[in-house]
C-alpha positions as a printed NumPy array, in Angstrom:
array([[  0.   ,   0.   ,   0.   ],
       [  1.112,   3.516,  -0.8  ],
       [ -0.968,   5.724,   1.466],
       [ -1.216,   9.476,   1.27 ],
       [ -3.571,  12.146,   2.538],
       [ -5.225,  14.576,   0.157],
       [ -7.614,  17.479,   0.353],
       [-11.126,  16.933,  -0.898],
       [-11.46 ,  17.83 ,  -4.565],
       [-14.248,  17.629,  -7.126],
       [-12.432,  14.57 ,  -8.492],
       [-12.2  ,  12.543,  -5.254],
       [-15.404,  13.715,  -3.536],
       [-17.722,  11.188,  -5.253],
       [-15.519,   8.267,  -4.163],
       [-15.313,   9.655,  -0.632],
       [-19.098,   9.938,  -0.404],
       [-19.498,   6.35 ,  -1.713],
       [-17.105,   4.969,   0.929],
       [-18.68 ,   1.931,   2.624],
       [-17.788,   0.707,   6.099],
       [-17.877,  -2.856,   7.368],
       [-21.383,  -4.034,   8.327],
       [-22.477,  -2.69 ,  11.704],
       [-19.997,   0.186,  11.806],
       [-22.423,   2.742,  10.356],
       [-23.932,   3.36 ,  13.801],
       [-20.592,   4.594,  15.126],
       [-19.712,   7.272,  12.545],
       [-21.685,   9.76 ,  10.488],
       [-21.724,   9.295,   6.709],
       [-18.97 ,  11.078,   4.79 ],
       [-21.527,  13.288,   3.053],
       [-22.652,  14.605,   6.455],
       [-19.042,  15.287,   7.423],
       [-18.443,  17.175,   4.178],
       [-21.52 ,  19.318,   4.834],
       [-20.357,  19.986,   8.39 ],
       [-16.885,  20.924,   7.135],
       [-18.432,  23.355,   4.67 ],
       [-19.972,  25.364,   7.531],
       [-17.138,  24.873,  10.049],
       [-14.073,  26.917,   9.082],
       [-11.851,  25.068,  11.585],
       [-12.643,  21.629,  10.138],
       [ -9.88 ,  19.741,   8.319],
       [-11.421,  17.071,   6.033],
       [ -9.126,  14.773,   4.061],
       [ -9.3  ,  11.592,   2.035],
       [ -6.855,   8.745,   2.431],
       [ -5.633,   7.461,  -0.891],
       [ -3.937,   4.191,  -1.747],
       [ -2.306,   5.192,  -5.002],
       [ -5.33 ,   7.016,  -6.489],
       [ -8.089,   4.985,  -4.806],
       [-10.034,   6.55 ,  -1.91 ],
       [ -9.783,   4.055,   0.959],
       [-10.584,   6.331,   3.875],
       [-11.826,   9.673,   5.108],
       [-10.721,  11.616,   8.159],
       [-11.95 ,  14.925,   9.467],
       [-10.112,  16.713,  12.205],
       [-10.799,  20.028,  13.852],
       [ -8.295,  22.642,  14.923],
       [ -9.981,  25.353,  16.974],
       [ -7.616,  26.449,  19.769],
       [-10.188,  28.917,  21.122],
       [-13.087,  26.469,  21.431],
       [-14.763,  26.712,  24.835],
       [-14.554,  22.931,  25.302],
       [-11.026,  21.519,  25.452],
       [-12.285,  18.289,  23.837],
       [-12.969,  20.2  ,  20.609],
       [ -9.789,  22.286,  20.351],
       [ -7.822,  19.712,  18.343],
       [ -8.653,  16.196,  17.359],
       [-10.291,  13.598,  15.204],
       [-13.949,  14.307,  14.496],
       [-14.605,  11.538,  12.004],
       [-12.747,   8.521,  10.687],
       [-14.078,   6.129,   8.075],
       [-12.124,   3.326,   6.438],
       [-13.538,   1.356,   3.515],
       [-14.519,  -2.17 ,   4.517],
       [-12.042,  -3.746,   2.078],
       [ -9.169,  -1.608,   3.37 ],
       [ -9.648,  -2.27 ,   7.092],
       [ -6.856,  -4.02 ,   8.95 ],
       [ -4.216,  -2.649,   6.576],
       [ -3.099,   0.435,   8.535],
       [ -5.356,   3.004,   6.86 ],
       [ -6.958,   4.194,  10.106],
       [ -3.622,   4.364,  11.912],
       [ -2.159,   6.323,   8.998],
       [ -5.063,   8.808,   9.082],
       [ -4.755,   9.399,  12.821],
       [ -0.967,   9.738,  12.512],
       [ -1.516,  12.406,   9.854],
       [ -3.914,  14.312,  12.136],
       [ -1.29 ,  14.123,  14.892],
       [  1.383,  15.385,  12.493],
       [ -0.81 ,  18.325,  11.458],
       [ -1.483,  19.081,  15.132],
       [  2.255,  19.116,  15.876],
       [  2.828,  21.374,  12.867],
       [  0.327,  23.79 ,  14.42 ],
       [  2.043,  23.618,  17.804],
       [ -0.648,  21.448,  19.404],
       [  0.524,  18.893,  21.95 ],
       [ -2.733,  16.973,  22.578],
       [ -5.5  ,  15.64 ,  20.363],
       [ -8.82 ,  14.131,  21.328],
       [-11.409,  11.824,  19.863],
       [-14.922,  10.971,  21.004],
       [-16.541,   7.6  ,  20.431],
       [-19.715,   5.784,  21.242],
       [-19.415,   2.633,  23.31 ],
       [-20.705,  -0.594,  21.824],
       [-19.933,  -3.982,  20.357],
       [-17.944,  -3.477,  17.151],
       [-17.165,   0.136,  18.04 ],
       [-13.855,   1.948,  17.637],
       [-12.719,   1.991,  21.276],
       [-10.123,  -0.791,  20.943],
       [ -8.662,   0.843,  17.846],
       [ -8.163,   4.2  ,  19.556],
       [ -6.761,   2.626,  22.723],
       [ -4.243,   0.636,  20.642],
       [ -3.113,   3.942,  19.08 ],
       [ -2.339,   5.304,  22.541],
       [ -5.447,   7.327,  23.319],
       [ -6.348,   7.279,  27.005],
       [ -9.913,   7.57 ,  28.263],
       [-10.162,  10.961,  29.968],
       [-13.884,  11.421,  30.431],
       [-17.304,  11.526,  28.868],
       [-19.105,  14.21 ,  26.909],
       [-22.694,  14.046,  25.665],
       [-22.814,  10.297,  26.296],
       [-19.629,   9.586,  24.347],
       [-16.227,   8.513,  25.643],
       [-13.437,  11.082,  25.362],
       [ -9.981,   9.789,  24.463],
       [ -6.874,  11.928,  24.654],
       [ -3.511,  11.388,  22.985],
       [ -0.524,  13.362,  24.273],
       [  1.763,  14.235,  21.38 ],
       [  4.802,  15.163,  23.442]])
């Protein structure tokens, strides 16, 4: 695999919107089209596609808003979707690593992610990446990753 992150473009948007998760995962993450709409009205959003060569295999949206009133929303992963056929191949890890790299570039030393608890949910994935449970917000678990 040759993974790279790219901005959304008119060329890759249709493939991003068609991205399909593994069965049962849809309840844990909003559809890409909803994320794109949210990014359109949120100037601090940072939506990107993950490409393997030229194929869209994932979507990640981060947020960088150092002045947000809630620390959980100042810097972190808002959405992460990996195509069912690309799961287990490092796409999600790559996407989160790229968010962390962008955070470091901006001088941020901590990123967060929120997830819903449940069978088949993303908690194990985020914990394996080094996120630590630091609380709860609006019924979701808050994970924090110190970037050093």
